[in-house]
C-alpha positions as CSV (number, residue, x, y, z in Angstrom):
1,X,-72.8,81.7,-4.1
2,X,-71.3,80.2,-1.2
3,X,-72.7,77.1,-2.0
4,X,-71.8,77.1,-5.9
5,X,-68.5,77.9,-4.3
6,X,-68.3,74.9,-2.0
7,X,-69.4,72.9,-4.6
8,X,-67.0,74.0,-7.6
9,X,-63.8,73.2,-4.6
10,X,-64.9,70.0,-4.1
11,X,-65.1,69.3,-7.6
12,X,-61.6,70.8,-7.8
13,X,-60.6,68.7,-5.2
14,X,-61.8,65.3,-6.5
15,X,-60.4,66.0,-10.3
16,X,-57.1,66.5,-8.5
17,X,-57.0,63.0,-6.6
18,X,-57.6,61.4,-9.7
19,X,-55.0,63.0,-11.3
20,X,-52.5,62.1,-8.8
21,X,-53.2,58.4,-9.0
22,X,-55.3,58.0,-6.4
23,X,-57.7,54.9,-6.7
24,X,-60.9,54.9,-4.7
25,X,-61.6,51.7,-2.7
26,X,-63.5,50.6,0.4
27,X,-62.1,51.7,3.5
28,X,-61.8,49.2,5.8
29,X,-61.6,50.4,9.6
30,X,-60.2,48.0,12.7
31,X,-63.9,46.7,13.0
32,X,-64.4,45.4,9.7
33,X,-63.2,42.1,8.9
34,X,-61.1,41.2,6.1
35,X,-62.6,38.9,3.6
36,X,-60.8,35.4,4.4
37,X,-60.5,33.3,0.9
38,X,-60.7,29.0,1.5
39,X,-58.6,27.1,-0.8
40,X,-58.7,23.3,-0.9
41,X,-56.0,21.8,-2.3
42,X,-57.0,18.2,-4.3
43,X,-55.3,15.6,-3.7
44,X,-53.2,14.4,-7.2
45,X,-54.6,11.7,-8.8
46,X,-51.9,8.4,-8.7
47,X,-51.3,5.7,-10.9
48,X,-52.7,2.4,-9.9
49,X,-49.8,0.3,-8.6
50,X,-49.3,-2.6,-10.4
51,X,-48.4,-6.3,-8.4
52,X,-47.6,-8.6,-11.1
53,X,-44.6,-10.5,-9.8
54,X,-41.3,-10.4,-11.6
55,X,-40.0,-14.3,-12.6
56,X,-36.8,-15.3,-10.9
57,X,-34.3,-15.9,-13.3
58,X,-31.9,-19.5,-12.7
59,X,-28.8,-19.7,-13.8
60,X,-28.4,-23.3,-15.7
61,X,-27.0,-26.1,-14.0
62,X,-23.9,-27.8,-15.0
63,X,-23.9,-31.7,-15.2
64,X,-21.3,-33.3,-13.4
65,X,-18.9,-33.8,-16.6
66,X,-19.3,-30.1,-17.5
67,X,-18.4,-28.9,-14.0
68,X,-15.4,-31.3,-13.3
69,X,-14.2,-29.9,-16.7
70,X,-14.3,-26.4,-15.3
71,X,-12.5,-27.0,-12.5
72,X,-10.0,-28.8,-14.2
73,X,-9.3,-25.6,-16.7
74,X,-9.3,-23.4,-13.9
75,X,-6.4,-25.3,-12.1
76,X,-5.0,-25.5,-15.9
77,X,-5.0,-21.2,-15.9
78,X,-3.7,-21.4,-12.1
79,X,-0.8,-23.5,-12.9
80,X,0.1,-21.6,-15.8
81,X,-0.1,-18.0,-14.2
82,X,2.4,-19.7,-11.4
83,X,4.6,-21.7,-14.2
84,X,5.2,-18.0,-16.1
85,X,5.8,-16.3,-12.5
86,X,8.5,-18.7,-11.7
87,X,10.3,-18.8,-15.3
88,X,10.7,-15.2,-15.4
89,X,12.1,-15.3,-11.9
90,X,14.3,-17.8,-12.9
91,X,15.4,-16.0,-15.9
92,X,15.8,-13.0,-13.8
93,X,18.4,-14.8,-11.3
94,X,19.7,-16.3,-14.8
95,X,21.0,-13.1,-15.9
96,X,21.9,-11.7,-13.2
97,X,19.4,-9.5,-13.1
98,X,18.1,-10.7,-9.5
99,X,19.8,-12.4,-6.4
100,X,17.7,-14.3,-4.9
101,X,17.7,-17.8,-6.4
102,X,14.9,-20.4,-7.2
103,X,14.0,-23.0,-5.2
104,X,13.8,-26.3,-7.1
105,X,11.2,-27.6,-5.1
106,X,9.2,-25.1,-6.6
107,X,9.9,-26.6,-10.4
108,X,9.0,-30.0,-9.3
109,X,5.8,-29.1,-7.4
110,X,4.5,-27.2,-10.7
111,X,6.1,-30.5,-12.5
112,X,4.0,-32.8,-10.6
113,X,0.8,-30.3,-10.8
114,X,0.9,-29.8,-14.7
115,X,1.7,-33.8,-15.2
116,X,-1.6,-34.5,-13.0
117,X,-3.6,-31.9,-15.2
118,X,-2.1,-33.8,-18.4
119,X,-2.7,-37.4,-17.2
120,X,-6.2,-36.2,-17.0
121,X,-6.7,-34.6,-20.3
122,X,-4.1,-36.4,-23.0
123,X,-5.7,-34.1,-25.3
124,X,-4.3,-31.0,-23.5
125,X,-0.8,-31.1,-24.9
126,X,0.3,-27.2,-23.4
127,X,0.2,-29.1,-20.6
128,X,2.3,-31.9,-20.9
129,X,4.7,-29.3,-22.9
130,X,4.8,-27.2,-19.5
131,X,5.7,-29.7,-17.8
132,X,9.0,-30.6,-19.2
133,X,10.0,-27.1,-19.3
134,X,9.6,-27.3,-15.7
135,X,11.0,-30.5,-15.3
136,X,14.3,-29.3,-18.3
137,X,14.7,-26.0,-15.5
138,X,15.3,-28.6,-12.9
139,X,18.0,-30.2,-14.7
140,X,19.6,-26.7,-15.5
141,X,19.8,-25.4,-11.7
142,X,21.5,-29.4,-10.6
143,X,23.9,-29.3,-13.8
144,X,26.6,-27.6,-12.4
145,X,26.5,-29.8,-9.3
146,X,25.9,-33.2,-11.0
147,X,28.7,-32.5,-13.1
148,X,31.1,-31.4,-10.2
149,X,29.8,-34.4,-8.1
150,X,30.3,-36.7,-11.5
151,X,33.6,-35.5,-12.1
152,X,34.7,-36.4,-8.6
153,X,33.0,-39.8,-9.1
154,X,35.2,-40.5,-12.0
155,X,38.6,-39.5,-10.3
156,X,37.7,-42.0,-7.4
157,X,37.0,-44.5,-9.5
158,X,40.4,-44.2,-11.1
159,X,42.7,-43.7,-8.3
160,X,40.7,-47.4,-6.5
161,X,41.5,-49.1,-10.4
162,X,45.1,-47.8,-9.7
163,X,45.5,-49.4,-6.2
164,X,43.8,-53.0,-7.7
165,X,46.3,-53.0,-10.7
166,X,49.3,-51.5,-9.2
167,X,50.9,-54.9,-9.0
168,X,50.4,-55.6,-12.3
169,X,52.6,-52.0,-13.0
170,X,49.5,-50.7,-14.6
171,X,48.6,-46.7,-14.3
172,X,45.1,-45.7,-13.9
173,X,44.9,-41.5,-14.5
174,X,42.0,-39.4,-15.9
175,X,42.3,-36.6,-18.0
176,X,40.2,-34.1,-19.6
177,X,37.1,-31.5,-19.2
178,X,35.6,-32.6,-16.3
179,X,37.7,-35.8,-16.3
180,X,35.6,-37.5,-19.1
181,X,38.2,-40.1,-19.9
182,X,40.3,-42.5,-18.5
183,X,43.9,-44.2,-19.6
184,X,45.2,-47.9,-18.3
185,X,48.6,-48.0,-19.6
186,X,51.1,-50.7,-19.1
187,X,54.2,-52.2,-20.9
188,X,52.6,-55.0,-21.4
189,X,49.5,-54.0,-22.7
190,X,48.1,-55.5,-25.8
191,X,44.8,-55.4,-28.1
192,X,44.1,-59.0,-26.5
193,X,45.1,-58.0,-22.9
194,X,43.1,-55.1,-23.1
195,X,39.8,-56.7,-24.3
196,X,40.3,-59.1,-21.3
197,X,40.5,-57.0,-19.0
198,X,37.7,-55.1,-19.6
199,X,35.6,-58.0,-19.3
200,X,36.8,-58.9,-16.1
201,X,37.1,-55.6,-14.3
202,X,33.6,-54.5,-15.9
203,X,35.2,-51.6,-17.1
204,X,32.5,-50.4,-20.0
205,X,29.6,-50.8,-17.5
206,X,31.9,-48.8,-15.2
207,X,32.4,-46.4,-17.9
208,X,29.0,-45.5,-18.6
209,X,27.7,-45.6,-15.2
210,X,30.2,-42.7,-14.7
211,X,29.7,-41.0,-18.3
212,X,32.8,-41.6,-19.3
213,X,33.6,-40.6,-23.0
214,X,36.5,-42.3,-23.8
215,X,38.9,-45.6,-22.3
216,X,41.8,-45.9,-23.1
217,X,44.4,-48.6,-22.9
218,X,48.1,-48.6,-24.2
219,X,51.5,-49.9,-23.6
220,X,53.3,-46.4,-24.6
221,X,53.7,-47.4,-28.5
222,X,50.3,-48.3,-29.4
223,X,47.2,-47.5,-28.0
224,X,43.3,-48.9,-28.6
225,X,40.4,-47.0,-27.4
226,X,37.0,-48.3,-26.4
227,X,34.3,-46.9,-28.1
228,X,32.0,-46.5,-25.3
229,X,28.4,-45.1,-27.5
230,X,29.4,-48.4,-29.5
231,X,30.3,-50.9,-26.8
232,X,33.6,-51.9,-29.4
233,X,37.1,-51.9,-28.9
234,X,38.9,-49.9,-31.6
């Protein structure tokens, strides 16, 4: 009877353990060695290396004529940039936007550079036009000084001629804008005398050299004008 109870209780305990989620398995003791799982990694397969050589790319060589043309074009492009910058600086100064004057030698240097390029390539009309523009800028810069100097030279000429012809009773005076006209006045002046005076004193040559626009001979009653451009007395 006692044995049956023991078996019955053992069965109940085993059932309770199963109901509580217990999982039966081997019991490991400290003396029991745990199983060791050895995994050996295999080396990945690598793609075979290609050793084909890549051919080097070489640029085509230029002929001497092509190299010269390329150098000329590069020099022209640089000259155009320099000319544009210099021209803008000059315009800013001329219009009062800048107080920095532009050097006359800078325009002269660019004129020579562009002229050399135009001479080397006559078909490059743009280089010739830009060279002429640089020359015109020089004239514009020098124009005020040139006009002042020319006016002073015409005045000096009139004074020298007046001293020379004082004994003859002839007066020589300049007038007009920039002293651009000269008058020879004598009580005895005639057309014939005016022609003789022009030849002896070489007045036509002097008038052209000094850029007189008019040369007038008179006696107070009549006058004759020498046309400098047409080289005749009327």
